[in-house]
C-alpha positions, 0 to 999 in steps of 0.5 A: 329354488324349485319351480313354483307350483301352479294354482289348480282349483280344487272346488267348483263354487259354480256347481255348489251355487247351482245346487244351492242357490240360496245357501252362502258359499262354504267358508272352509272351501273359500279359505282353502282356495284362497290359501292355494292362490296365495301360496302359488303367488309367493312361490312366483315372487320368490322365484323372480327375486332369485333372478332379479335385483331390486333395480329391475336388472338381472342379478350379477353372475346369473347369465352364463354361457350355458344361458346363451343361445347358439345364435348369440354364442355364434355372434360372439365368436369363440368365447372364453369361459369363466373359470370354475372353482375347480379350474381356479384352484387347479390352475389347469387352464389358460382359456378361462376368465378368472373372476375376483372370487376365483382369483381369491380361491386360487391364491388361498391354496397357493404354495411357496413353490407356486409363488416361485413359479409364478414369479419366474414366469412374470420375470421371463415375460418382463425380461422378454420386453428388454433388448440391447440398444445403441446405449444400453446393454441388457442381460437377463439371467433366467437361472437367477431371475436377474436383469442387468443393464449397463451403459455401453462405453462411449455411447453417450454423445455430447447431446445426451449430457446435460449442462451444469454438471458438478465439477466434482463429477470430473476426474477424481472430484478434487476440483470444485465448481468455483475452481473450475470456473476460474478457467472461464476467460483463459485464452491460451495454454495455462502451463505456457502462461505459468512458465512465462510468469516464473521468470528467466530460465537462466535464473534457475539455481542462481543467487538473486540479491536484487538491485540494492546490494552488490553480491560481488562484495568481499566485505564482511562484518559481524551482525549483532544479536537481537537486531532485525536487519532489513534489506530492500528487494525490488523484483525484476521479473516474475519468479517463484523463489524457493530458498534464502541463503547467507554466507557465514565467514566466521562462525558462532558455535551453537548460534543461528540466524532466522531469515524471512520476508516483510512487506513494505509499508505505504511509506516504502519503509519496512511494514508490519506484515510478515510475508514469509518466515523462512526458518533458521540456519545454523551459523555454528560453521562457516559457508553458505547456509540455505533455508529449507525449501519454500514457495514464494511467487513474486511478480516484476515490480514487487517490493518488500524487505528481506530480513535477518535476525540472530541470537549470536554474533556471526561474521557474514558476507556483507554487500556494498549498497548500490547507488539505488539505495540512496535514490530510494531511501535518501540520505541524511546529509549530502555527501554521505550514503545511508544504507543499513536499516535495522531495529531491536528485535528479540530473536524468535519466530517471525509471525503475524506482524513485526512493527518496525516503527521508526527504524535505524538507518545508518551508513554501513554495509548490509548482510547479503541475503540471497534468494534462489529459484 
């Protein structure tokens, strides 16, 4: 606002009183003088309100650099000025301070091009803060305004790798934490241990019949249909068997034999649990017949029964039981030798359980059923 007007008296009441000592002061003149005094005071109050807040402090923004004396400016050093609206909207100077109002005024008139330029400037500044290290390779593309960082191959030391990494992060991720944990306690090369468990190398490709049957026998005999023959087998060494074979000496056209392995029961006789159904072989022609390949790992001392059942009556090579069979199964009468175990069984798949109950044990040669490694 304009400067307030000073009060200047326009009537001399002392002169009037001297000339008219008994006459009252002129009321109109008194009112006029008081009105002039009031008007001057009102202008002063308004002028003070322009610069002073209700708490007695100066109003915000009222003191500018122009308000400061040369001594104060000199004491402050080289001051940065407050941007005017023109400067803010033009963005023409970096040497002025932008108040919130000036920032808002600048933003209100910014174009997409201004924003792009501003963004690139910020990215340039940020990109300048990053540099390569011994473990991180940083690349800043000023053209596309992109910042890429990658870990340098071979730069992560053991000290920087946390413990407890999920095993799925190792290799192709096929090994679980549980499987990886099985390595705990291993104290030598696993393959060497496995090779040792697989049994004598000289067994490879040879027929294995166990100790209860003499594979050199030239005896032959006809097996009956729907009878499950069981031949005891005691493993002499660690191995992994891969097939079963029989020798057909007289064919039965269109017929087959099914071979497999059944666990021994607690009493040593054939039990109920099928360990392996090795599938069927044709007995429609003569010769050695071998099942499809399987994998049956065994250990020295394992005891089970190798079994055979046919839907026909082929003639097979039979094995003369060794004395070990009598030692194992006993004999019904002294002076005899029981050797053949079988039971009635309808030809079909071996699965789940095959209850043997009380099998027939008689004195006869048994089919030679041989493993291969």
